[in-house]
N, C-alpha and C positions, 0 to 999 in steps of 0.2 A: 874667420876662424874663431874669434871670440864668441860670436853668436852661436856657432855650432857647439862650443864648449858649454855655454849657458843652457842651450836646449838639452844637451846630454845630461847636465846636472838636474834639470827639471824632470826629465824622464826617469832618472835613477831615483830621485826623491819621491816621485809619485808611485813608483814600483815598490819602494820600501814601505811607504805609508800604507799601500794596499795590502802588503804582506803582513804588516803589523795589525791591521784591522782584521784580517782573516784569523790570525793567531788569537786576537782578543775575543773574537766571536766564539771560537772553539773552546777557549779556556773558560769563558763565561758559561757556556752550555755544560761543560764538564763539571764546573763548580756547582751549578744548580742541580745537576743530576746526582753528584756525590752527596751533597747536603740533604737531598730528599730521602736518603736511606736512613732508617732507624739505626741500623748497624750493618757492618760489613765483615765478611770473613774471606781472607785472601790466602790462597796457597801459592807460593812463589819459589823461584830459584834466585838465590843471591849470588851474583857472579863478581868476583874481584880479580882485576887484571892490572899488572904493572910490568911492562916489557923490560924496563931497565933492571928491575929486581927479580925478573924471571918468576913472576907470580901469576898463576892462572888457576883459580880455585872456584868451586861451585858448592853451595850448600842449599838444602831445601829448608823452607820455613813456612810457618803459618802465622798470620796476623789477624786478630779480631779487634775491631774498633767499634766503640759505641760512645758517642759524645767525646768527652775528655778521657775516657777510659780505654785501655788497650791491654791485650795479652799477646805477647810475642814468644813463639817457641821455635828455637833453632838448635842445631847440633851443639850440645854442651851447655845450653843455658835456657832459662825461662825468665822472661821479664813480664811482670804484672803491675799495672798501674790503675789505681782507682780514682785518679784525678787529684789526690792529695798525697798519698804515699806510693812509693815504688819499691817493689821486691825484685831483687835480682838473684836467681838461684843458679849456682854453678854445679852442674850435675856431676862432673868428674871428681870434685873434692867434697861434695855434699855440704856446700856452704851457702848460706843465705845472707845477703846484704839488704838492709832496710834503710831507706832514706826518704826525706821529704822531697816532694816533686815540685820543681820550679819550671813551669812551662816556657819560661824565657831562656832557660839554660842552653837548650839545644834546638837549633833551627830545623834540623832534620831528624827529630825524634819520631818514633813510629806513628804517633797519633797526628803528626803533621805531614807525614810523608806524602799522603794523597791529596793534600790541600796546600802544600808549601808554596805553590806557584801563585797564590792569590794576591800576595803583596810583597813588595821589596825586590821585584825583579823587572827587568826590561825583557821583552820577548820579541821573537821574530819567527815567521812561518818559513820553514825550510822547504817543505814540499810534501808530496804523498808517495807512498810506496806500498808494495804488497809483501806480506810475509808468507805467502802461499795459501793462507786461509782467509785473511782479512785485509781490507784496505786501511792503511794507517796514516794519520796525519803526524808529521814530524815538526816539533816546535822546540826551539832553543830558548832557554832562560838564562839571563845573565844577572847576577846579584848586583844591586845598586850600591851596596857597601862591600868593601874588601873583606874577605874571610878566608876560610881554609879551602874552598873550592872555587873553580873558575866558571863553571857552566853546568846546567842541568838540561838534559835532553828528554823530552817527553814523547812517547809514541802513543797516540790516542786512536782507539778503534773507531773508525768513522761511522760504523753502523750501530754499535752498542753504546757509543758515547762514554766509554770507560777507558781508563788507563791500561795500556798493554805492557809498557816497559818504562821504567824511570832509570836514567843513567846519570850518575853524578861524577863529574870530572874534577879531581883535586889538582893542586898546584905542583905536585910532585910526579905527575905523569900517571897517576893511578885512576882507574875507573871502577865505580861500584854500581852494579846494575841490579834492579829488581824486576824480574820477568814474571808477570802474572800468569799462572797456569789455570787456577780455578777461582772464580769470583762469585760469591753468593751474598745475598742481602736479606735484611729484614727477618732474621731468624727469631723464633720465639723460644728457643731453648739454648741459650748461651751458657757457657761455664762462667760462674761468678768471677768478677774481677778482684779476687782476694787470694791470698796465699794461705792455705790450710796446713798449719804446722803438723797436725796429726797424721797427714799423709806422707810425711817425710821424717821417720824416726831417726833420732841421733844426729839430726842436722845441726851444724854449727851456725849460730845466729850472730851476726854482727850488726848491731843497731847503730846507725849513723845519724839518727834524728836528734 
């Protein structure tokens, strides 16, 4: 009986090790592909769900990334970051907040969203599935340090080697999903990563720097 138990543990351990290696190989390839792009523009659906709070909302957004810079446009707000300063424009009240940007402040800031998996996480390969169009690898990430979220699930397009969906699970039962609709790279005609005040007359500016 004891021998059977030991054998079972060895088989489980070997299986988990193989799954972890599959996940690592996929993440390494994904990281290399992502970092090879000069820039990226992603059109996505942002889906927020929390069953206990009866929340099920979807917004569309566009995120442009180039190095440490990003531009995020969603309903009601525009966030622009040039790597040093960050502008947050609230469209409904015509208000602009300006602040210094500290890249260590937010682990899931827009410019880290598509590379957040590279360090600080344990990972496991869940399996593969189809969304009707593509074959997707499913990988779960678990933060090594306790924080506001429990897990991140990545869905990686097996053919394109690109992220299809990122799901973030918080400790209060909420999920935040970014579903990629359009993914373009290496554009030579990006909108500058600065906020032009002249385009927004009568905007109220709150400078927090």
